SELO-754122 format. One line per field, with one value per residue (C-alpha): residue number from 1; x, y negated, z negated. Coordinates in Angstrom, 3 decimals, padded with zeros to 6 digits. Layout:
<recs>
i = (NUM, ...)
x = (X, ...)
y = (Y, ...)
z = (Z, ...)
</recs>
This chain:
<recs>
i = (1, 2, 3, 4, 5, 6, 7, 8, 9, 10, 11, 12, 13, 14, 15, 16, 17, 18, 19, 20, 21, 22, 23, 24, 25, 26, 27, 28, 29, 30, 31, 32, 33, 34, 35, 36, 37, 38, 39, 40, 41, 42, 43, 44, 45, 46, 47, 48, 49, 50, 51, 52, 53, 54, 55, 56, 57, 58, 59, 60, 61, 62, 63, 64, 65, 66, 67, 68, 69, 70, 71, 72, 73, 74, 75, 76, 77, 78, 79, 80, 81, 82, 83, 84, 85, 86, 87, 88, 89, 90, 91, 92, 93, 94, 95, 96, 97, 98, 99, 100, 101, 102, 103, 104, 105, 106, 107, 108, 109, 110, 111, 112, 113, 114, 115, 116, 117, 118, 119, 120, 121, 122, 123, 124, 125, 126, 127, 128, 129, 130, 131, 132, 133, 134, 135, 136, 137, 138, 139, 140, 141, 142, 143, 144, 145, 146, 147, 148, 149, 150, 151, 152, 153, 154, 155, 156, 157, 158, 159, 160, 161, 162, 163, 164, 165, 166, 167, 168, 169, 170, 171, 172, 173, 174, 175, 176, 177, 178, 179, 180, 181, 182, 183, 184, 185, 186, 187, 188, 189, 190, 191, 192, 193, 194, 195, 196, 197, 198, 199, 200, 201, 202, 203, 204, 205, 206, 207, 208, 209, 210, 211, 212, 213, 214, 215, 216, 217, 218, 219, 220, 221, 222, 223, 224, 225, 226, 227, 228, 229, 230, 231, 232, 233, 234, 235, 236, 237, 238, 239, 240, 241, 242, 243, 244, 245, 246, 247, 248, 249, 250, 251, 252, 253, 254, 255, 256, 257, 258, 259, 260, 261, 262, 263, 264, 265, 266, 267, 268, 269, 270, 271, 272, 273, 274, 275, 276, 277, 278, 279, 280, 281, 282, 283, 284, 285, 286, 287, 288, 289, 290, 291, 292, 293, 294, 295, 296, 297, 298, 299, 300, 301, 302, 303, 304, 305, 306, 307, 308, 309, 310, 311, 312, 313, 314, 315, 316, 317, 318, 319, 320, 321, 322, 323, 324, 325, 326, 327, 328, 329, 330, 331, 332, 333, 334, 335, 336, 337, 338, 339, 340, 341, 342, 343, 344, 345, 346, 347, 348, 349, 350, 351, 352, 353, 354, 355, 356, 357, 358, 359, 360, 361, 362, 363, 364, 365, 366, 367, 368)
x = (006.777, 009.264, 008.324, 008.826, 012.261, 013.426, 012.215, 013.906, 017.144, 017.094, 016.582, 019.585, 021.672, 020.637, 021.862, 025.301, 025.065, 026.150, 023.093, 022.475, 019.190, 019.063, 015.824, 014.170, 014.619, 011.481, 009.254, 006.323, 005.951, 003.429, 000.833, 000.887, 000.818, -002.733, -001.946, -001.110, 002.615, 005.046, 007.548, 007.705, 008.364, 009.600, 013.286, 015.729, 016.176, 019.368, 020.181, 020.027, 022.276, 020.003, 021.015, 018.511, 019.788, 016.989, 014.613, 012.147, 011.999, 015.625, 017.900, 021.019, 020.068, 019.766, 023.344, 024.469, 022.790, 024.323, 027.783, 027.329, 026.225, 029.206, 031.615, 030.298, 031.237, 027.700, 027.233, 023.451, 020.731, 017.146, 014.554, 010.949, 008.697, 005.075, 004.142, 005.265, 005.866, 009.042, 010.373, 012.596, 014.321, 014.666, 015.262, 018.034, 019.819, 019.557, 020.996, 023.895, 024.799, 024.270, 026.806, 029.372, 028.420, 026.146, 023.204, 019.714, 016.673, 013.262, 010.542, 007.251, 004.296, 002.510, 003.473, 000.247, -001.103, -004.570, -005.248, -003.820, -002.629, -001.809, 001.937, 002.205, 003.279, 006.237, 007.457, 006.997, 009.006, 011.796, 011.975, 011.739, 014.507, 016.719, 016.511, 018.181, 015.600, 012.216, 010.368, 006.577, 004.457, 001.349, 000.597, -001.243, 001.786, 004.073, 001.852, 001.744, 005.536, 005.961, 003.811, 006.619, 009.474, 010.690, 010.280, 013.938, 013.471, 010.030, 011.633, 013.381, 010.201, 010.119, 007.210, 007.452, 004.422, 004.472, 006.209, 004.640, 004.758, 006.063, 007.851, 004.944, 005.439, 003.467, -000.269, -001.781, -004.964, -008.061, -009.503, -006.200, -005.924, -009.449, -008.895, -005.715, -007.621, -010.781, -012.903, -015.833, -015.146, -018.610, -018.856, -017.610, -015.086, -014.508, -011.242, -010.618, -006.940, -004.568, -004.535, -008.025, -008.168, -011.054, -009.878, -009.859, -013.655, -014.522, -017.769, -018.594, -017.899, -020.062, -023.009, -022.535, -022.202, -025.473, -027.201, -025.842, -027.132, -030.509, -031.359, -034.549, -033.973, -030.607, -029.944, -027.184, -027.810, -025.694, -025.482, -023.378, -021.092, -018.628, -016.701, -013.352, -011.748, -008.078, -005.981, -005.399, -007.585, -005.714, -008.746, -011.802, -012.800, -016.008, -017.656, -017.438, -018.865, -021.762, -022.300, -022.298, -025.214, -027.063, -026.829, -027.746, -024.510, -023.720, -022.491, -021.821, -018.444, -015.385, -013.195, -009.466, -008.253, -004.888, -001.738, -001.365, 002.197, 003.975, 003.748, -000.071, -000.567, -000.532, -003.314, -005.658, -005.130, -005.276, -008.555, -010.192, -012.275, -012.190, -009.915, -011.935, -010.391, -013.225, -010.890, -012.237, -008.806, -005.623, -002.346, -001.445, -001.740, 000.524, -002.568, -003.252, 000.255, -000.183, -003.432, -001.613, 001.006, -001.659, -003.690, -006.877, -009.342, -009.838, -012.502, -011.135, -012.592, -011.604, -009.340, -005.650, -003.707, -005.798, -007.592, -004.186, -003.241, -006.626, -008.102, -011.870, -013.492, -010.153, -008.641, -011.533, -013.834, -013.282, -016.190, -017.289, -016.960, -020.574, -022.454, -024.520, -021.547, -019.665, -022.794, -023.457, -019.936, -020.180, -023.498, -022.175, -019.121, -020.946, -023.560, -020.925, -019.940, -016.371, -015.145, -016.591, -014.804, -011.506, -012.120, -012.918, -010.119, -007.290, -005.745, -005.764, -004.274, -001.383, -000.671, -001.081, 001.198, 004.185, 004.348, 005.317, 008.791, 011.241, 014.016, 012.100, 012.310, 015.977, 016.902, 015.074, 016.793, 020.322, 020.292, 020.795)
y = (001.998, 001.129, -002.512, -002.127, -000.540, -003.163, -006.005, -004.460, -004.009, -007.669, -008.697, -006.661, -008.109, -011.652, -010.889, -009.935, -006.151, -004.027, -002.099, 000.710, 002.421, 006.149, 007.071, 009.897, 011.380, 013.390, 012.671, 015.017, 018.030, 017.124, 019.604, 017.911, 014.328, 012.922, 009.732, 009.008, 008.434, 008.379, 006.225, 002.462, 000.904, -002.315, -003.158, -002.180, -005.056, -006.873, -007.824, -004.321, -001.266, 001.711, 005.315, 007.911, 011.146, 012.955, 015.597, 016.534, 020.204, 020.751, 021.502, 021.019, 017.340, 017.045, 018.194, 015.946, 012.941, 013.692, 013.972, 010.642, 008.968, 010.311, 009.418, 005.825, 005.337, 004.492, 004.016, 003.875, 005.611, 004.294, 006.799, 005.933, 008.834, 009.052, 012.662, 016.076, 017.310, 015.197, 016.654, 019.385, 016.935, 013.966, 016.033, 018.073, 014.975, 013.441, 016.546, 016.805, 013.160, 013.195, 016.014, 013.522, 010.892, 008.789, 007.331, 007.971, 005.774, 006.546, 003.976, 005.814, 005.028, 008.109, 011.140, 013.138, 012.797, 011.515, 014.699, 017.470, 020.991, 023.979, 023.661, 019.999, 020.530, 022.739, 020.246, 017.266, 018.984, 019.720, 016.083, 014.394, 016.627, 015.299, 011.660, 009.599, 006.832, 005.875, 002.663, 002.986, 000.197, 000.859, 002.175, 005.183, 006.283, 005.695, 007.998, 010.617, 010.708, 011.119, 014.262, 015.989, 014.849, 016.157, 013.907, 012.878, 011.414, 009.801, 006.422, 006.609, 005.527, 001.737, -000.353, -003.077, -004.273, -003.910, -007.041, -009.289, -008.230, -011.559, -010.148, -010.389, -014.075, -017.087, -017.547, -019.244, -021.361, -019.206, -020.386, -019.744, -016.252, -015.345, -016.638, -014.560, -011.430, -012.169, -012.451, -014.862, -018.136, -018.565, -015.483, -014.429, -011.693, -008.778, -006.965, -003.283, -002.840, 000.110, 003.793, 005.277, 008.281, 009.752, 008.432, 004.851, 004.762, 003.328, 005.341, 003.779, 000.318, 000.923, 001.969, -001.052, -003.328, -001.971, -002.664, -006.221, -007.146, -005.382, -006.696, -008.695, -010.572, -011.810, -014.714, -012.685, -011.214, -009.321, -012.518, -014.061, -011.158, -009.079, -006.090, -005.641, -002.213, -002.501, 000.626, 004.060, 007.047, 009.595, 011.871, 012.567, 009.224, 010.614, 010.805, 007.028, 006.379, 008.728, 006.897, 003.592, 004.878, 006.332, 002.984, 000.979, -001.000, -001.066, -004.558, -005.365, -003.609, -004.458, -001.365, -001.941, 001.601, 001.659, 001.281, -002.397, -003.577, -005.822, -008.893, -008.679, -008.311, -012.034, -012.646, -010.126, -011.467, -015.083, -014.376, -012.733, -014.289, -011.288, -008.219, -005.145, -002.044, 000.226, 003.098, 006.231, 006.927, 004.896, 004.135, 000.745, -000.664, -002.667, -004.192, -006.219, -007.646, -008.634, -010.321, -012.221, -013.423, -014.701, -016.047, -014.154, -013.043, -009.304, -006.802, -003.658, -000.745, 000.010, 002.972, 003.544, 000.321, -001.904, -003.692, -004.408, -006.772, -008.191, -010.056, -009.865, -013.212, -014.991, -013.683, -011.534, -008.797, -005.501, -003.138, 000.281, 003.082, 002.753, 001.352, -000.902, -002.481, -003.139, -004.469, -006.834, -008.302, -008.650, -010.461, -012.853, -013.654, -014.122, -016.364, -018.895, -021.805, -021.663, -024.679, -023.154, -019.875, -021.677, -023.688, -020.464, -018.238, -020.077, -021.822, -018.583, -016.574, -019.011, -018.769, -015.002, -014.219, -015.692, -012.482, -010.363, -011.494, -008.997, -010.124, -008.660, -005.205, -005.405, -006.526, -003.581, -001.152, -002.435, -003.421, 000.098)
z = (002.804, 005.527, 005.059, 001.310, 001.715, 004.174, 001.944, -001.117, 000.831, 001.822, -001.804, -002.935, -000.092, -001.064, -004.574, -003.268, -003.027, -000.076, 001.059, 003.503, 004.367, 005.126, 006.871, 008.748, 012.187, 011.396, 008.406, 009.025, 011.338, 014.013, 012.737, 009.314, 010.570, 010.817, 012.717, 016.329, 015.861, 012.960, 014.813, 015.207, 018.581, 016.937, 017.437, 014.712, 012.225, 013.133, 009.539, 008.046, 008.252, 008.888, 009.509, 010.752, 009.231, 007.354, 008.653, 005.926, 006.984, 008.052, 005.053, 007.181, 007.537, 003.736, 003.243, 006.110, 004.481, 001.075, 002.620, 004.399, 001.158, -000.773, 002.017, 002.087, -001.566, -002.604, -006.357, -006.656, -004.653, -004.708, -003.519, -002.741, -003.767, -002.658, -001.888, -003.200, 000.355, 000.390, -002.897, -001.389, 000.959, -001.380, -004.505, -002.904, -001.615, -005.075, -006.761, -004.341, -004.977, -008.756, -009.118, -007.802, -010.383, -008.183, -010.104, -008.716, -009.331, -007.884, -007.215, -007.563, -005.340, -006.632, -008.664, -008.525, -004.967, -004.089, -002.114, -004.333, -003.474, -005.667, -005.042, -006.096, -009.721, -008.764, -006.178, -008.504, -011.259, -008.773, -007.778, -011.180, -012.535, -009.737, -010.813, -013.557, -013.939, -012.557, -011.754, -011.706, -010.258, -012.338, -015.811, -014.392, -012.342, -015.324, -017.393, -014.624, -014.372, -018.114, -017.992, -016.073, -018.328, -021.688, -024.722, -024.563, -021.072, -021.210, -021.913, -018.528, -016.729, -016.541, -015.327, -012.702, -010.724, -006.961, -005.588, -002.997, 000.621, 001.849, 004.886, 007.326, 008.029, 006.951, 007.139, 010.169, 010.195, 009.986, 013.296, 015.073, 013.594, 014.639, 018.140, 018.430, 017.360, 019.321, 016.163, 015.649, 013.873, 012.370, 010.127, 006.707, 007.456, 005.104, 005.838, 005.129, 005.958, 006.116, 006.933, 006.628, 004.304, 002.336, -001.038, 000.208, 000.178, 003.575, 003.480, 000.111, 001.523, 004.581, 002.411, 000.143, 003.166, 004.583, 001.268, 001.307, 004.735, 004.377, 000.913, 001.440, -001.822, -000.614, 001.758, 003.463, 006.918, 009.403, 011.422, 008.643, 007.691, 009.683, 008.389, 010.139, 009.741, 010.704, 010.433, 011.866, 011.011, 008.889, 008.701, 010.830, 012.315, 013.795, 010.363, 009.996, 013.448, 012.613, 009.330, 011.215, 013.305, 010.321, 008.485, 011.624, 011.406, 015.116, 015.946, 012.292, 012.136, 014.209, 014.569, 015.105, 014.489, 016.189, 014.142, 013.186, 013.945, 011.473, 013.692, 013.720, 009.952, 009.233, 011.750, 010.140, 006.637, 007.756, 009.567, 006.546, 003.792, 001.438, 001.335, 000.311, -001.304, -002.473, -003.378, -005.042, -006.556, -006.577, -008.268, -006.906, -003.416, -001.173, 000.429, -002.708, -002.539, 001.087, 000.062, -002.701, -000.209, 002.188, -000.766, -000.040, -002.749, -003.185, -004.082, -005.720, -007.624, -011.191, -010.439, -011.096, -011.460, -009.192, -012.020, -013.635, -010.830, -009.778, -012.761, -012.389, -011.673, -011.260, -008.020, -006.896, -008.115, -009.929, -009.252, -010.363, -007.810, -006.711, -003.756, -006.013, -007.782, -004.533, -002.813, -005.722, -005.476, -001.692, -002.031, -004.677, -002.581, 000.711, -000.898, -001.999, 000.181, 001.442, -000.543, -003.729, -003.028, -002.718, -005.858, -007.732, -006.474, -004.724, -007.737, -009.737, -006.878, -006.541, -010.243, -010.489, -007.532, -009.381, -011.433, -008.446, -007.464, -005.940, -008.257, -011.189, -009.635, -008.601, -012.103, -013.617, -011.232, -011.845, -015.516, -016.950)
</recs>
């Protein structure tokens, strides 16, 4: 989301707007944060004005942030919303600024969270009533937001697909990328990328992957395929290592489970042959838009808005949420020769990615 906000800020700046980012000093209390660190050690972007003012659990920081926004003469606030836990902080800042006539637009990653709690509905209502207009990036999120709005405001939820993540640099040759990451050059690489949480279906993928390489009627073997898991565990990582042993997949999975810094992203996507997203639930995913930028075919499950942006058979595969369906797609992909894969997918990917320009989203945000 930080990458999204920075890329959006640069788009607005390129269009002639003055832009400032207000971000967190603390996003999650340590006991609620499942990863290793919630801070980046990358240098502050030299081309962006960024203020660290918000603490999600300190109301004094909310009032401080609102005062700074009003003092700066800001006319429009854009808030990224992804989890109800942030509703008190972000909703209060929005309310304090709206009472001074500042317009508030929220870009919605999710409305109803993937991992729900009993307090979610109250927090969501508090937030949505703090906002003037919304931009959803999938039809499912648009529908979820409208559930919390009165009839007179349901038309305030616009739809704009998730733009391309084109801020991770350009692709590098596959062999060069694999050498940089220490990955083999002679295998078909399947890439599972991003934070690892239960709803993302890594366990489902591992079971499907095991079926693929142990199917005696298939020409695919574990000497030809390699699953690369690149991303930090946001739940119990031990369960996946136990599953790896149970499925006899030792040596067939490459685990890269530290946080992947921005400057390494292009190497992972350039090294991959297929990006796999076997999610059990979803809204939309930034991973698909990174894949589009690096022109890699995708495998997704038919949940949330994923099938909206990955036309089945054109830029990849849309599967049911089942081991058999995912395994079938993996087998069909791995059995194709590389030049046939490119002939099947690359032209369509290059055409499809034209739909996801950042200017489409900035126009939607500013036109009303």
